[in-house]
Structures are given as structure tokens and as C-alpha cells.
C-alpha positions in Angstrom: 94.7 94.9 92.5 98.3 93.0 92.0 96.9 91.3 88.9 96.2 94.3 87.1 99.3 95.8 87.9 101.2 92.7 87.0 99.3 92.5 83.5 100.1 96.2 82.9 103.8 95.6 83.7 103.8 92.9 81.1 102.0 95.2 78.3 98.7 94.8 78.9 96.4 97.8 78.7 94.9 98.7 82.3 91.1 99.4 82.6 90.6 99.9 86.6 88.0 101.2 88.7 88.6 105.0 89.7 89.0 104.2 93.3 91.6 102.6 95.8 94.9 103.1 94.7 94.3 103.2 90.8 93.9 106.6 90.3 97.2 107.4 91.9 98.7 104.7 89.6 97.0 105.3 86.5 96.4 109.1 86.3 95.1 109.3 82.8 91.3 108.8 82.5 91.6 106.4 79.7 92.6 103.9 82.1 89.9 104.2 84.4 86.0 103.8 84.6 83.9 105.2 87.0 80.7 102.6 87.0 79.6 99.2 85.4 78.0 101.1 82.3 81.3 103.1 81.6 83.1 99.7 82.0 80.6 98.0 79.9 80.9 100.7 77.1 84.5 100.7 77.1 84.9 96.9 76.7 82.2 96.8 74.1 84.1 99.2 72.2 87.5 97.3 72.2 85.5 94.2 71.3 83.7 95.6 68.3 86.7 97.4 66.9 90.0 95.6 67.9 91.9 97.2 65.2 91.4 100.7 66.1 91.9 100.0 69.7 95.3 98.7 68.9 96.2 101.5 66.9 95.4 103.7 69.7 97.0 101.7 72.4 100.2 100.2 71.1 101.8 97.5 73.3 104.5 98.9 75.6 102.5 102.8 75.6 101.0 101.6 79.1 102.2 103.1 82.5 105.5 103.0 83.8 105.4 100.2 86.5 108.9 99.5 86.9 108.8 100.7 90.5 106.9 97.5 91.2 109.8 95.4 89.5 111.5 93.1 92.1 114.9 94.5 91.3 113.3 98.1 92.5 111.7 96.5 95.5 114.3 93.9 96.8 116.6 96.5 98.9 113.3 97.9 100.7 112.1 94.2 101.5 115.5 93.2 102.6 115.5 96.4 104.9 112.1 95.8 106.3 112.9 92.3 107.0 116.2 93.0 108.9 114.2 96.0 110.9 111.6 93.3 111.9 114.1 90.5 112.4 116.5 92.8 114.7 113.6 94.2 116.8 112.8 90.5 117.7 109.3 90.6 116.5 110.1 87.4 114.4 112.3 84.6 116.1 
């Protein structure tokens, strides 16, 4: 899962299964597929006509995933680590 989110954060177009956490992150149906047949058809369309695909899905248009950036997560991780350390769970 992390690889898809990282790739999308870097500007790649996400194409994810419509299960697990993906529907919460990628709410637009254009980012999700239901089964292998649908995935195959979408990939085939992209490969057969990449110019049209690029026009429709410009780089930077992807989902905003800045909440996954280290700058956004640093304080949360630090807080959790301090809590765990203070509890004595880690010595």
C-alpha cells in the first residue's frame, strides 16, 4: 500500500483496488478498480492511447496526500514515541 501512496504523492496516477484503505484515500472512482478484468481494461486503454490519458490526467492533478508527508507526521510520531518511552514499554 505504501508504494502506491508514495508514488501518487510524487505525481503518479493511482490505480488501486476498491478495497482496504484505498476507497478512503482515493474516493474518486477513476482511481479504483473492482476486479482484475476492470484493471486490465484500464491499463490497456492507458497503453493503447497514452496521449489521451496524459491530457485527461495531468501531473499534479492527483489526490492531495500531503497528510502523508513527514513534515505533517513528525510531531505525531514524536508524541507517540515519547508516550511509549515514558510508559516504560521501551527501555
